[in-house]
N, C-alpha and C positions, 0 to 999 in steps of 0.2 A: 477651330474656334468653337464649334458647337460641342465638341467632345470635352473641352475645357469647361464650358458652361454646364454641361451635364455632371461632370465630376465635381465642380463647386457646389452645385445644387444638391447632389447626393451627400457631399460631406456636410453641408449646412443641415439638411434633414437629419443625418445621423447624429450630429452634435445636439440638435434640438431634442431629439427622442431620448437622449441620455438625461436630459434635465427634466422630464416629465414625471408627474406624480403617479401615473397609471402603471400597472404592471406590464412588463415586456410581453409576456407570453401567458396565454390562458388555454387550459386543456379541459374539455368538457365531455361528459358522457350523459346521454339522456334517452329517456323513453320517447318513442315516436308513434304517432297514429296518423295514418293518411286516409282521407275519404277520397277514393278514386272515382273520378266522374266516368259516366258510361261512354263507351266508345265501341265502334263496330256493332256487333250483335251482343255484346256483354252488358249486363246491367251494372249500375253503380255498386261499389262494395267498400268495405273498410278493411284496412290491413294494418298490422301492428308490428312494431320491431324497435329498433335503437339506432342511435347516431353518435358518432364520435367526432369531435371537432378540435381544431387548433386555431387559435386566434392570436395574431401578432399585432400588437398595438404600436402603430407608427407614430401617432400623436395622441394627445390627451383625449381626443374624441373620434379618431379615424383608425380603423383596424382593417387587416386583411384576414379573411376567414377561409379555412378549408374544412369541409364537412363531408363525411362518408357515412352512408346510412344504409340499413337493410331492413325491409318490411316483408311480412308474409301473410298470405291468406289461403286457406286450403278449401274453402267452400264458398261459392258465389251463387247465392239463392238456389241451393240444392244441387248445383253442378259441382261435382268433385274435381276441382281444378287446383292444382298446387302451383300457386304463383309467388315467386320471390322477386323483389324489386330491389336492385342495388343502385343507389344514387351517389354521385360524386360531383360536389359543387364547390365553387371557389368565387370569391368576390369581396366587395367592401361591406363593412358594417360601420355605421356612424352613430355614436352614442349622442343622446340628446342632453345629457348631463355630463360633468367630469367623471372619469372612471374611478376617481378616489371617493366618490360619494357612496352612501349606503344603498340607495335605490337608483338604478340606472336603466332607463329605457333606451332602446336603440332600434334603428331602421337598417334593414339589410337588402342587398340585391345579389343574389348568388346565381351563377350560370355554370353549367357543365353538361353531364350526361346521366343517362339512366339505362340500365340493362335489366330487362325482364327475363326471368328464367321460368318457363311455364311448362307444366306437364298435366296430363289428365287422360281420362278414358271416356271417349265419346259414348253417349247413350246407345245401348243395344249392342256394344262390342265389348271385347275383353282385351283389346289392343291398347297399350299405353302410347300415347302421342306425347312428344317432347319437342319444345322449340325455344330458342333464345332470340331476342332482338334488342338492339341498342339504338339509342337516339337522343335527342336534345332534352335537357331538363333545365328549369329555371325556377327559382324561389324568390318571391318579393314579399316582404312583410317586416316583422319586428320581433324584439325580444324584450324581456323584463328581467333583470338581475337584481337580487337582494343579496348584499355582501354580509356574511356573518362575521368575518374578520379579514385580515389582509391576505389570507391564503385560501379561503373558501367562500364560494357564493352559491346561492340557490337560484335557479332559473325556473320560476313557476309557469312561465308561459313563452313559448316561441310559436307565433302564428304566422303562417305563410300561404299565400296563393302559390300553388306548386303546379306549374305547367310541364307536361311531358309530351313529347312527340316521338314515341317509339315506333319503330318500323318506318319512320319518316313519311307517314301517310296522313295522319290527322292529329289535331291537338287534343290532348285530354286536360280538362280543367279540374284540378284537384285542390284540396285544402289539407294543409299539414300542421299538426299540433305537436309540440314537444315540451317536455319538462325534465329537468335533471340537476346535476351538480357541476360546478365550474371550479377548477383548481387554478390559482394564479401563481406565476413564478416571476421572479425578477424584481426590479426596483419598485417600491411603492411610493 
């Protein structure tokens, strides 16, 4: 009985999604800047990079998002530390207006992981030290899209509280900003 209910619900949602005016799929590429909060003995720093995203619109206002981003910083207040952060996040994005409108604000909650690839030379030595660590990542915030036409939109702002817990030892409270281009595919 439960399986039948799940199948009927899934079929109903699929039929409902075919009648929507929102695009079925959105592909995005954007610039990303992250202000990384201080942790352990490192001071706060800013890192820059990019993000790629895939958004599947299930309903007019509800979508699922997959984001993969990479940021880099090579100098943290005079310390020569090569720091690359890879984030991989998934979660819902809820549009506050219909996706067929010209200006579309949205709220998002994305969760996943982050891997930090770090290397550097400690002061007073010539030995290169390298270390990788992986942990939890979460982004809570929103986006603002401006549609140019049915196939292209500009995202002037994506602003998130970006929590990371790399090395599973402490929370880092970060701020993430992004801007870029979104390409829409599917029924409009």
